[in-house]
C-alpha positions, 0 to 999 in steps of 0.5 A: 395187623401192624404193630409198632414199638412204644419207643418208635411209632414210625417203624412197623412190623407184622403180627408174626414178626412181633409175636416171634421176636417178642421185643423190638430191637429198641427194647420197647414193647409192641403195640397195635398201630390201630385198636379197632372198635367192636360193633355195638351189636356185638357188645350188646349181644355178648350173651349169644356167643360162647366164650370161644366164639366171642374170642374169635370175633375179638381176634377177627376184628383185631387181626383183620386178614392177618390169619385165615379165618379157618386157621384163626378159629382153630387157634381159638378153639384149641386155646379157650378150652376152660371157663371163666365164671363169675361168682356173686358175692352180693348185688354189687360185688362179683369175683371172676374165677380165672383158675380153671386152667391147667396151672390154676393161674389166669395166665393159662389163657394167654399161655395157651393162646400164645402157644397155638399162635406161635406154633402156627407161625413157626410151622414152616421153620426148620430152626428151633425157636427158644422162648425165654420167660421170667416168672415171679410164680404164675407165668412160668407154670402157665407157659410150661403147661401151654408149650409142653411138647410143642414141636420146634419150640424150646422153653427156658424159664428163669425164676427167683430162688426161694421166691416162688411157692413149692407148687409153682416150683414143681410146675416149672421143674418137673415136666422135662421134655422141651421145658427147662427151668433155671433158678436165679439167685435174685428177684423177679426183676433180675430174671426179667432183666436177664431176659431183656438183656438176652434179646439185646445181646449180639452174641445170641443173634444166631439163636431164634429167641422170643418171650412168653411174658406179658411183654409179648403181645400174644400173651396180652391179647387173649387176656382181654377175652375174659373181661368180655366174658365177665361182662357177658355174665352180669345180670344187671348191666345198668350199673357202672362196671369196675374191675379190681385187678391184683397187679404185678407186671400189669399185663392183666390190667393192660389187657383190660384197658385194651378191652375197654379201648375196643369198646367194652363199657368198663367204667374204670379199673382199680390197680391193686398192688402190694408193697410193690406199688410204683404204679399207684404212686405214679397215679398219685404223684405223676412220677414213675420211680421203679425200684428193687422189688420187695418180697411179700406173701403175694409173690406173683405181684412182687415186681418193682419195675412193671414192663407193661407200664409203657403200654399203659402210657401208650394207650393213653397217648402219654409220653415216656420220659424215663420217669 
């Protein structure tokens, strides 16, 4: 598997390089050079696979021979350890429950997979890996739980002062061991900017840095798994399937688009936002105008400059013109 930067498609890196670096040197985002199609036989027989078996087949198709299958199976089995059931509201509306993981957030899927994948790629390293994470609420708790006591890996979480819930703050700050949380006097966008700045800072080049936000491809890929799991559970697959997705940094929606590109028959997506609605505005006007985030009661969605927008454009072969 090879990946390129959304800002430069000509230079490619391996999966290990993309995962361990987190961000390309040009501050773009890593994307696969090829998004392979899953077979119709696989899509039409999803109900024959367990959640972890299905995730294994998706990764095997996407990764190719990058990771030996026996190791990939171990990574998946250690990651996909809790369910993602759908609950029927009526004949046409269902809710996909993504809160059955250790931090009660959908990001547990990505964080646990990323922890396993990074630990695999880091197994022969002698120098400590430092993971920088910006969080508006859910990401930090999921990453802290996923990487807790991971050998050779230290996690530093940046979170905005007074803008996460009490439960979320406790998830970030009480584990100790290899988890450090730093309270930032600012917004999530300020935290995310600091993380990106650290990757570009030449004075920090002696530190092995990576990221566990959805800007890291290892967080994005496993979030595509539960779209397949949701589709598998539908009793009536003859009607068009539409996912409505609460969105902040748009990693979750981008993962859904990835699943669709791989062959999942999704009719469309609804990008559900709060007052931080720069992406819906783009869909209406064709202009992307990031701005400082606005504080709302749905703090995990308070993102004024969603990073994954660049990946969304890339998936549709759109041109990024610093809009």
